[in-house]
PyMOL CGO cylinders between C-alpha atoms (Angstrom):
from pymol import cmd
from pymol.cgo import CYLINDER

trace = [
    CYLINDER, 51.26, 103.53, 61.89, 51.40, 107.15, 63.13, 0.3, 1, 1, 1, 1, 1, 1,
    CYLINDER, 51.40, 107.15, 63.13, 50.39, 105.95, 66.58, 0.3, 1, 1, 1, 1, 1, 1,
    CYLINDER, 50.39, 105.95, 66.58, 53.24, 103.42, 66.58, 0.3, 1, 1, 1, 1, 1, 1,
    CYLINDER, 53.24, 103.42, 66.58, 55.79, 106.06, 65.55, 0.3, 1, 1, 1, 1, 1, 1,
    CYLINDER, 55.79, 106.06, 65.55, 54.49, 108.43, 68.25, 0.3, 1, 1, 1, 1, 1, 1,
    CYLINDER, 54.49, 108.43, 68.25, 54.85, 105.72, 70.93, 0.3, 1, 1, 1, 1, 1, 1,
    CYLINDER, 54.85, 105.72, 70.93, 58.37, 104.89, 69.73, 0.3, 1, 1, 1, 1, 1, 1,
    CYLINDER, 58.37, 104.89, 69.73, 59.43, 108.54, 69.92, 0.3, 1, 1, 1, 1, 1, 1,
    CYLINDER, 59.43, 108.54, 69.92, 57.80, 108.95, 73.32, 0.3, 1, 1, 1, 1, 1, 1,
    CYLINDER, 57.80, 108.95, 73.32, 59.61, 105.95, 74.84, 0.3, 1, 1, 1, 1, 1, 1,
    CYLINDER, 59.61, 105.95, 74.84, 62.95, 106.64, 73.15, 0.3, 1, 1, 1, 1, 1, 1,
    CYLINDER, 62.95, 106.64, 73.15, 62.83, 110.25, 74.41, 0.3, 1, 1, 1, 1, 1, 1,
    CYLINDER, 62.83, 110.25, 74.41, 62.22, 108.98, 77.93, 0.3, 1, 1, 1, 1, 1, 1,
    CYLINDER, 62.22, 108.98, 77.93, 65.22, 106.66, 77.67, 0.3, 1, 1, 1, 1, 1, 1,
    CYLINDER, 65.22, 106.66, 77.67, 67.43, 109.51, 76.49, 0.3, 1, 1, 1, 1, 1, 1,
    CYLINDER, 67.43, 109.51, 76.49, 66.23, 111.76, 79.32, 0.3, 1, 1, 1, 1, 1, 1,
    CYLINDER, 66.23, 111.76, 79.32, 67.59, 109.26, 81.85, 0.3, 1, 1, 1, 1, 1, 1,
    CYLINDER, 67.59, 109.26, 81.85, 71.21, 109.64, 80.70, 0.3, 1, 1, 1, 1, 1, 1,
    CYLINDER, 71.21, 109.64, 80.70, 73.66, 110.08, 83.55, 0.3, 1, 1, 1, 1, 1, 1,
    CYLINDER, 73.66, 110.08, 83.55, 76.57, 111.49, 81.57, 0.3, 1, 1, 1, 1, 1, 1,
    CYLINDER, 76.57, 111.49, 81.57, 79.67, 109.66, 80.36, 0.3, 1, 1, 1, 1, 1, 1,
    CYLINDER, 79.67, 109.66, 80.36, 80.65, 106.45, 82.15, 0.3, 1, 1, 1, 1, 1, 1,
    CYLINDER, 80.65, 106.45, 82.15, 83.49, 106.91, 84.64, 0.3, 1, 1, 1, 1, 1, 1,
    CYLINDER, 83.49, 106.91, 84.64, 86.15, 104.45, 85.75, 0.3, 1, 1, 1, 1, 1, 1,
    CYLINDER, 86.15, 104.45, 85.75, 87.98, 106.77, 88.14, 0.3, 1, 1, 1, 1, 1, 1,
    CYLINDER, 87.98, 106.77, 88.14, 87.43, 109.89, 90.21, 0.3, 1, 1, 1, 1, 1, 1,
    CYLINDER, 87.43, 109.89, 90.21, 89.63, 112.58, 91.71, 0.3, 1, 1, 1, 1, 1, 1,
    CYLINDER, 89.63, 112.58, 91.71, 89.77, 113.96, 95.24, 0.3, 1, 1, 1, 1, 1, 1,
    CYLINDER, 89.77, 113.96, 95.24, 90.75, 117.65, 95.13, 0.3, 1, 1, 1, 1, 1, 1,
    CYLINDER, 90.75, 117.65, 95.13, 90.25, 120.90, 97.01, 0.3, 1, 1, 1, 1, 1, 1,
    CYLINDER, 90.25, 120.90, 97.01, 91.24, 121.37, 100.65, 0.3, 1, 1, 1, 1, 1, 1,
    CYLINDER, 91.24, 121.37, 100.65, 93.53, 118.32, 100.76, 0.3, 1, 1, 1, 1, 1, 1,
    CYLINDER, 93.53, 118.32, 100.76, 97.27, 118.24, 101.32, 0.3, 1, 1, 1, 1, 1, 1,
    CYLINDER, 97.27, 118.24, 101.32, 97.71, 116.00, 98.27, 0.3, 1, 1, 1, 1, 1, 1,
    CYLINDER, 97.71, 116.00, 98.27, 95.21, 115.48, 95.45, 0.3, 1, 1, 1, 1, 1, 1,
    CYLINDER, 95.21, 115.48, 95.45, 94.55, 111.90, 94.36, 0.3, 1, 1, 1, 1, 1, 1,
    CYLINDER, 94.55, 111.90, 94.36, 92.90, 109.84, 91.65, 0.3, 1, 1, 1, 1, 1, 1,
    CYLINDER, 92.90, 109.84, 91.65, 90.97, 106.73, 92.66, 0.3, 1, 1, 1, 1, 1, 1,
    CYLINDER, 90.97, 106.73, 92.66, 90.73, 104.12, 89.88, 0.3, 1, 1, 1, 1, 1, 1,
    CYLINDER, 90.73, 104.12, 89.88, 88.64, 100.96, 89.55, 0.3, 1, 1, 1, 1, 1, 1,
    CYLINDER, 88.64, 100.96, 89.55, 91.82, 98.97, 90.24, 0.3, 1, 1, 1, 1, 1, 1,
    CYLINDER, 91.82, 98.97, 90.24, 92.54, 100.88, 93.45, 0.3, 1, 1, 1, 1, 1, 1,
    CYLINDER, 92.54, 100.88, 93.45, 88.91, 100.49, 94.55, 0.3, 1, 1, 1, 1, 1, 1,
    CYLINDER, 88.91, 100.49, 94.55, 89.37, 96.72, 94.38, 0.3, 1, 1, 1, 1, 1, 1,
    CYLINDER, 89.37, 96.72, 94.38, 91.88, 96.97, 97.25, 0.3, 1, 1, 1, 1, 1, 1,
    CYLINDER, 91.88, 96.97, 97.25, 89.20, 98.18, 99.70, 0.3, 1, 1, 1, 1, 1, 1,
    CYLINDER, 89.20, 98.18, 99.70, 86.95, 95.86, 101.73, 0.3, 1, 1, 1, 1, 1, 1,
    CYLINDER, 86.95, 95.86, 101.73, 83.77, 95.03, 99.81, 0.3, 1, 1, 1, 1, 1, 1,
    CYLINDER, 83.77, 95.03, 99.81, 80.61, 94.98, 101.91, 0.3, 1, 1, 1, 1, 1, 1,
    CYLINDER, 80.61, 94.98, 101.91, 77.24, 93.42, 101.15, 0.3, 1, 1, 1, 1, 1, 1,
    CYLINDER, 77.24, 93.42, 101.15, 74.75, 96.29, 101.26, 0.3, 1, 1, 1, 1, 1, 1,
    CYLINDER, 74.75, 96.29, 101.26, 71.49, 94.60, 100.23, 0.3, 1, 1, 1, 1, 1, 1,
    CYLINDER, 71.49, 94.60, 100.23, 68.68, 96.25, 98.30, 0.3, 1, 1, 1, 1, 1, 1,
    CYLINDER, 68.68, 96.25, 98.30, 67.61, 99.88, 97.96, 0.3, 1, 1, 1, 1, 1, 1,
    CYLINDER, 67.61, 99.88, 97.96, 64.28, 101.35, 96.93, 0.3, 1, 1, 1, 1, 1, 1,
    CYLINDER, 64.28, 101.35, 96.93, 65.10, 104.53, 95.03, 0.3, 1, 1, 1, 1, 1, 1,
    CYLINDER, 65.10, 104.53, 95.03, 62.60, 107.34, 95.57, 0.3, 1, 1, 1, 1, 1, 1,
    CYLINDER, 62.60, 107.34, 95.57, 62.38, 110.91, 94.35, 0.3, 1, 1, 1, 1, 1, 1,
    CYLINDER, 62.38, 110.91, 94.35, 62.24, 114.09, 96.47, 0.3, 1, 1, 1, 1, 1, 1,
    CYLINDER, 62.24, 114.09, 96.47, 58.57, 113.48, 97.30, 0.3, 1, 1, 1, 1, 1, 1,
    CYLINDER, 58.57, 113.48, 97.30, 59.17, 109.89, 98.39, 0.3, 1, 1, 1, 1, 1, 1,
    CYLINDER, 59.17, 109.89, 98.39, 57.59, 108.43, 95.26, 0.3, 1, 1, 1, 1, 1, 1,
    CYLINDER, 57.59, 108.43, 95.26, 59.08, 105.03, 94.38, 0.3, 1, 1, 1, 1, 1, 1,
    CYLINDER, 59.08, 105.03, 94.38, 61.16, 105.06, 91.17, 0.3, 1, 1, 1, 1, 1, 1,
    CYLINDER, 61.16, 105.06, 91.17, 62.90, 101.69, 91.05, 0.3, 1, 1, 1, 1, 1, 1,
    CYLINDER, 62.90, 101.69, 91.05, 64.69, 99.11, 93.18, 0.3, 1, 1, 1, 1, 1, 1,
    CYLINDER, 64.69, 99.11, 93.18, 68.32, 98.07, 92.94, 0.3, 1, 1, 1, 1, 1, 1,
    CYLINDER, 68.32, 98.07, 92.94, 69.06, 94.63, 94.31, 0.3, 1, 1, 1, 1, 1, 1,
    CYLINDER, 69.06, 94.63, 94.31, 72.09, 92.71, 95.59, 0.3, 1, 1, 1, 1, 1, 1,
    CYLINDER, 72.09, 92.71, 95.59, 74.25, 95.79, 96.11, 0.3, 1, 1, 1, 1, 1, 1,
    CYLINDER, 74.25, 95.79, 96.11, 77.87, 95.46, 97.20, 0.3, 1, 1, 1, 1, 1, 1,
    CYLINDER, 77.87, 95.46, 97.20, 80.07, 98.44, 97.87, 0.3, 1, 1, 1, 1, 1, 1,
    CYLINDER, 80.07, 98.44, 97.87, 82.89, 100.26, 99.56, 0.3, 1, 1, 1, 1, 1, 1,
    CYLINDER, 82.89, 100.26, 99.56, 82.34, 102.81, 102.30, 0.3, 1, 1, 1, 1, 1, 1,
    CYLINDER, 82.34, 102.81, 102.30, 83.08, 106.33, 101.07, 0.3, 1, 1, 1, 1, 1, 1,
    CYLINDER, 83.08, 106.33, 101.07, 84.74, 107.17, 104.38, 0.3, 1, 1, 1, 1, 1, 1,
    CYLINDER, 84.74, 107.17, 104.38, 87.21, 104.28, 103.91, 0.3, 1, 1, 1, 1, 1, 1,
    CYLINDER, 87.21, 104.28, 103.91, 88.40, 105.94, 100.71, 0.3, 1, 1, 1, 1, 1, 1,
    CYLINDER, 88.40, 105.94, 100.71, 88.42, 109.45, 102.19, 0.3, 1, 1, 1, 1, 1, 1,
    CYLINDER, 88.42, 109.45, 102.19, 90.41, 108.23, 105.22, 0.3, 1, 1, 1, 1, 1, 1,
    CYLINDER, 90.41, 108.23, 105.22, 93.52, 108.20, 103.02, 0.3, 1, 1, 1, 1, 1, 1,
    CYLINDER, 93.52, 108.20, 103.02, 93.30, 111.94, 102.41, 0.3, 1, 1, 1, 1, 1, 1,
    CYLINDER, 93.30, 111.94, 102.41, 94.76, 114.56, 104.71, 0.3, 1, 1, 1, 1, 1, 1,
    CYLINDER, 94.76, 114.56, 104.71, 92.70, 117.70, 105.09, 0.3, 1, 1, 1, 1, 1, 1,
    CYLINDER, 92.70, 117.70, 105.09, 94.30, 121.09, 104.53, 0.3, 1, 1, 1, 1, 1, 1,
    CYLINDER, 94.30, 121.09, 104.53, 93.13, 122.64, 107.80, 0.3, 1, 1, 1, 1, 1, 1,
    CYLINDER, 93.13, 122.64, 107.80, 95.20, 124.03, 110.66, 0.3, 1, 1, 1, 1, 1, 1,
    CYLINDER, 95.20, 124.03, 110.66, 93.94, 121.64, 113.37, 0.3, 1, 1, 1, 1, 1, 1,
    CYLINDER, 93.94, 121.64, 113.37, 91.39, 118.85, 114.02, 0.3, 1, 1, 1, 1, 1, 1,
    CYLINDER, 91.39, 118.85, 114.02, 88.90, 121.32, 115.54, 0.3, 1, 1, 1, 1, 1, 1,
    CYLINDER, 88.90, 121.32, 115.54, 88.33, 122.57, 112.00, 0.3, 1, 1, 1, 1, 1, 1,
    CYLINDER, 88.33, 122.57, 112.00, 87.23, 119.12, 110.73, 0.3, 1, 1, 1, 1, 1, 1,
    CYLINDER, 87.23, 119.12, 110.73, 83.70, 120.27, 111.60, 0.3, 1, 1, 1, 1, 1, 1,
    CYLINDER, 83.70, 120.27, 111.60, 83.98, 122.88, 108.83, 0.3, 1, 1, 1, 1, 1, 1,
    CYLINDER, 83.98, 122.88, 108.83, 84.84, 120.34, 106.09, 0.3, 1, 1, 1, 1, 1, 1,
    CYLINDER, 84.84, 120.34, 106.09, 82.33, 119.23, 103.48, 0.3, 1, 1, 1, 1, 1, 1,
    CYLINDER, 82.33, 119.23, 103.48, 82.58, 116.95, 100.44, 0.3, 1, 1, 1, 1, 1, 1,
    CYLINDER, 82.58, 116.95, 100.44, 80.93, 117.79, 97.12, 0.3, 1, 1, 1, 1, 1, 1,
    CYLINDER, 80.93, 117.79, 97.12, 80.61, 114.59, 95.08, 0.3, 1, 1, 1, 1, 1, 1,
    CYLINDER, 80.61, 114.59, 95.08, 80.06, 115.35, 91.39, 0.3, 1, 1, 1, 1, 1, 1,
    CYLINDER, 80.06, 115.35, 91.39, 78.85, 113.03, 88.64, 0.3, 1, 1, 1, 1, 1, 1,
    CYLINDER, 78.85, 113.03, 88.64, 80.03, 113.28, 85.04, 0.3, 1, 1, 1, 1, 1, 1,
    CYLINDER, 80.03, 113.28, 85.04, 76.67, 114.90, 84.19, 0.3, 1, 1, 1, 1, 1, 1,
    CYLINDER, 76.67, 114.90, 84.19, 77.28, 117.69, 86.74, 0.3, 1, 1, 1, 1, 1, 1,
    CYLINDER, 77.28, 117.69, 86.74, 74.87, 116.34, 89.40, 0.3, 1, 1, 1, 1, 1, 1,
    CYLINDER, 74.87, 116.34, 89.40, 76.15, 117.20, 92.89, 0.3, 1, 1, 1, 1, 1, 1,
    CYLINDER, 76.15, 117.20, 92.89, 75.71, 115.56, 96.28, 0.3, 1, 1, 1, 1, 1, 1,
    CYLINDER, 75.71, 115.56, 96.28, 77.09, 117.02, 99.53, 0.3, 1, 1, 1, 1, 1, 1,
    CYLINDER, 77.09, 117.02, 99.53, 78.18, 115.39, 102.81, 0.3, 1, 1, 1, 1, 1, 1,
    CYLINDER, 78.18, 115.39, 102.81, 79.77, 117.01, 105.84, 0.3, 1, 1, 1, 1, 1, 1,
    CYLINDER, 79.77, 117.01, 105.84, 82.84, 115.62, 107.61, 0.3, 1, 1, 1, 1, 1, 1,
    CYLINDER, 82.84, 115.62, 107.61, 80.76, 115.14, 110.78, 0.3, 1, 1, 1, 1, 1, 1,
    CYLINDER, 80.76, 115.14, 110.78, 78.04, 113.33, 108.86, 0.3, 1, 1, 1, 1, 1, 1,
    CYLINDER, 78.04, 113.33, 108.86, 80.50, 110.81, 107.39, 0.3, 1, 1, 1, 1, 1, 1,
    CYLINDER, 80.50, 110.81, 107.39, 82.91, 110.39, 110.30, 0.3, 1, 1, 1, 1, 1, 1,
    CYLINDER, 82.91, 110.39, 110.30, 80.78, 111.17, 113.36, 0.3, 1, 1, 1, 1, 1, 1,
    CYLINDER, 80.78, 111.17, 113.36, 77.30, 109.63, 112.73, 0.3, 1, 1, 1, 1, 1, 1,
    CYLINDER, 77.30, 109.63, 112.73, 75.85, 106.31, 111.55, 0.3, 1, 1, 1, 1, 1, 1,
    CYLINDER, 75.85, 106.31, 111.55, 75.32, 107.89, 108.12, 0.3, 1, 1, 1, 1, 1, 1,
    CYLINDER, 75.32, 107.89, 108.12, 79.04, 107.44, 107.41, 0.3, 1, 1, 1, 1, 1, 1,
    CYLINDER, 79.04, 107.44, 107.41, 78.66, 103.69, 107.88, 0.3, 1, 1, 1, 1, 1, 1,
    CYLINDER, 78.66, 103.69, 107.88, 76.01, 103.68, 105.16, 0.3, 1, 1, 1, 1, 1, 1,
    CYLINDER, 76.01, 103.68, 105.16, 77.37, 105.81, 102.28, 0.3, 1, 1, 1, 1, 1, 1,
    CYLINDER, 77.37, 105.81, 102.28, 78.79, 103.55, 99.61, 0.3, 1, 1, 1, 1, 1, 1,
    CYLINDER, 78.79, 103.55, 99.61, 80.52, 103.55, 96.27, 0.3, 1, 1, 1, 1, 1, 1,
    CYLINDER, 80.52, 103.55, 96.27, 78.59, 100.73, 94.60, 0.3, 1, 1, 1, 1, 1, 1,
    CYLINDER, 78.59, 100.73, 94.60, 80.85, 98.06, 93.14, 0.3, 1, 1, 1, 1, 1, 1,
    CYLINDER, 80.85, 98.06, 93.14, 78.18, 95.54, 92.17, 0.3, 1, 1, 1, 1, 1, 1,
    CYLINDER, 78.18, 95.54, 92.17, 74.46, 95.77, 91.45, 0.3, 1, 1, 1, 1, 1, 1,
    CYLINDER, 74.46, 95.77, 91.45, 72.07, 92.97, 90.54, 0.3, 1, 1, 1, 1, 1, 1,
    CYLINDER, 72.07, 92.97, 90.54, 75.08, 90.64, 90.17, 0.3, 1, 1, 1, 1, 1, 1,
    CYLINDER, 75.08, 90.64, 90.17, 76.81, 92.95, 87.64, 0.3, 1, 1, 1, 1, 1, 1,
    CYLINDER, 76.81, 92.95, 87.64, 80.23, 94.47, 88.44, 0.3, 1, 1, 1, 1, 1, 1,
    CYLINDER, 80.23, 94.47, 88.44, 80.46, 98.28, 88.43, 0.3, 1, 1, 1, 1, 1, 1,
    CYLINDER, 80.46, 98.28, 88.43, 82.72, 98.52, 85.39, 0.3, 1, 1, 1, 1, 1, 1,
    CYLINDER, 82.72, 98.52, 85.39, 80.07, 96.64, 83.35, 0.3, 1, 1, 1, 1, 1, 1,
    CYLINDER, 80.07, 96.64, 83.35, 77.22, 98.99, 84.33, 0.3, 1, 1, 1, 1, 1, 1,
    CYLINDER, 77.22, 98.99, 84.33, 76.23, 101.92, 82.05, 0.3, 1, 1, 1, 1, 1, 1,
    CYLINDER, 76.23, 101.92, 82.05, 76.59, 104.21, 85.08, 0.3, 1, 1, 1, 1, 1, 1,
    CYLINDER, 76.59, 104.21, 85.08, 79.72, 102.62, 86.50, 0.3, 1, 1, 1, 1, 1, 1,
    CYLINDER, 79.72, 102.62, 86.50, 80.75, 104.53, 89.64, 0.3, 1, 1, 1, 1, 1, 1,
    CYLINDER, 80.75, 104.53, 89.64, 77.53, 105.02, 91.59, 0.3, 1, 1, 1, 1, 1, 1,
    CYLINDER, 77.53, 105.02, 91.59, 77.05, 106.25, 95.15, 0.3, 1, 1, 1, 1, 1, 1,
    CYLINDER, 77.05, 106.25, 95.15, 74.18, 105.73, 97.55, 0.3, 1, 1, 1, 1, 1, 1,
    CYLINDER, 74.18, 105.73, 97.55, 73.34, 106.88, 101.05, 0.3, 1, 1, 1, 1, 1, 1,
    CYLINDER, 73.34, 106.88, 101.05, 71.41, 103.93, 102.47, 0.3, 1, 1, 1, 1, 1, 1,
    CYLINDER, 71.41, 103.93, 102.47, 69.97, 105.79, 105.50, 0.3, 1, 1, 1, 1, 1, 1,
    CYLINDER, 69.97, 105.79, 105.50, 68.38, 108.61, 103.52, 0.3, 1, 1, 1, 1, 1, 1,
    CYLINDER, 68.38, 108.61, 103.52, 64.58, 108.71, 103.53, 0.3, 1, 1, 1, 1, 1, 1,
    CYLINDER, 64.58, 108.71, 103.53, 64.40, 110.03, 99.96, 0.3, 1, 1, 1, 1, 1, 1,
    CYLINDER, 64.40, 110.03, 99.96, 67.16, 107.89, 98.51, 0.3, 1, 1, 1, 1, 1, 1,
    CYLINDER, 67.16, 107.89, 98.51, 67.23, 109.33, 95.01, 0.3, 1, 1, 1, 1, 1, 1,
    CYLINDER, 67.23, 109.33, 95.01, 68.41, 112.76, 96.18, 0.3, 1, 1, 1, 1, 1, 1,
    CYLINDER, 68.41, 112.76, 96.18, 71.89, 111.47, 96.99, 0.3, 1, 1, 1, 1, 1, 1,
    CYLINDER, 71.89, 111.47, 96.99, 72.01, 108.52, 94.58, 0.3, 1, 1, 1, 1, 1, 1,
    CYLINDER, 72.01, 108.52, 94.58, 74.79, 109.64, 92.25, 0.3, 1, 1, 1, 1, 1, 1,
    CYLINDER, 74.79, 109.64, 92.25, 75.78, 108.06, 88.92, 0.3, 1, 1, 1, 1, 1, 1,
    CYLINDER, 75.78, 108.06, 88.92, 79.21, 108.15, 87.25, 0.3, 1, 1, 1, 1, 1, 1,
    CYLINDER, 79.21, 108.15, 87.25, 81.15, 109.75, 90.11, 0.3, 1, 1, 1, 1, 1, 1,
    CYLINDER, 81.15, 109.75, 90.11, 83.78, 111.98, 88.51, 0.3, 1, 1, 1, 1, 1, 1,
    CYLINDER, 83.78, 111.98, 88.51, 85.26, 113.96, 91.39, 0.3, 1, 1, 1, 1, 1, 1,
    CYLINDER, 85.26, 113.96, 91.39, 85.04, 114.80, 95.05, 0.3, 1, 1, 1, 1, 1, 1,
    CYLINDER, 85.04, 114.80, 95.05, 85.91, 118.35, 95.97, 0.3, 1, 1, 1, 1, 1, 1,
    CYLINDER, 85.91, 118.35, 95.97, 86.81, 118.90, 99.62, 0.3, 1, 1, 1, 1, 1, 1,
    CYLINDER, 86.81, 118.90, 99.62, 85.66, 122.29, 100.83, 0.3, 1, 1, 1, 1, 1, 1,
    CYLINDER, 85.66, 122.29, 100.83, 85.82, 124.27, 104.05, 0.3, 1, 1, 1, 1, 1, 1,
    CYLINDER, 85.82, 124.27, 104.05, 83.01, 126.49, 105.30, 0.3, 1, 1, 1, 1, 1, 1,
    CYLINDER, 83.01, 126.49, 105.30, 84.37, 130.01, 105.70, 0.3, 1, 1, 1, 1, 1, 1,
]
cmd.load_cgo(trace, "trace")
């Protein structure tokens, strides 16, 4: 009996350790923008949905963690395209970076050039469906993935809460 209780506590503790913070159904875009905005699940439905495929999620060492199948999503740059950057001229776009923050405080960073000037930008998605389940029905609803990363888990974000636009000084 003690062995059974120990195993239960061990597995339940592991499940709790994998919490990704409160579920989100919207996120804000703030910082070095001319006008801050809030992107809701309803507004996300107005963007083109793309079939992404499957992703093998790995940790920082490249060790396989799990696979997510049948992903569909919206390109992050399509959403960011509606923002106007608070910089003096387009030459300064190269100084812009985006800090994407989950409700648990986890942070992922992209540069303007990375998203708008390389193939990476055509492969960073807000996931709207996973394994046939719509985003608003998932425990970690607003997820992001960079499909070209080698170590995919580093920039796989759960429960996107805000994007802060920054400028390198």
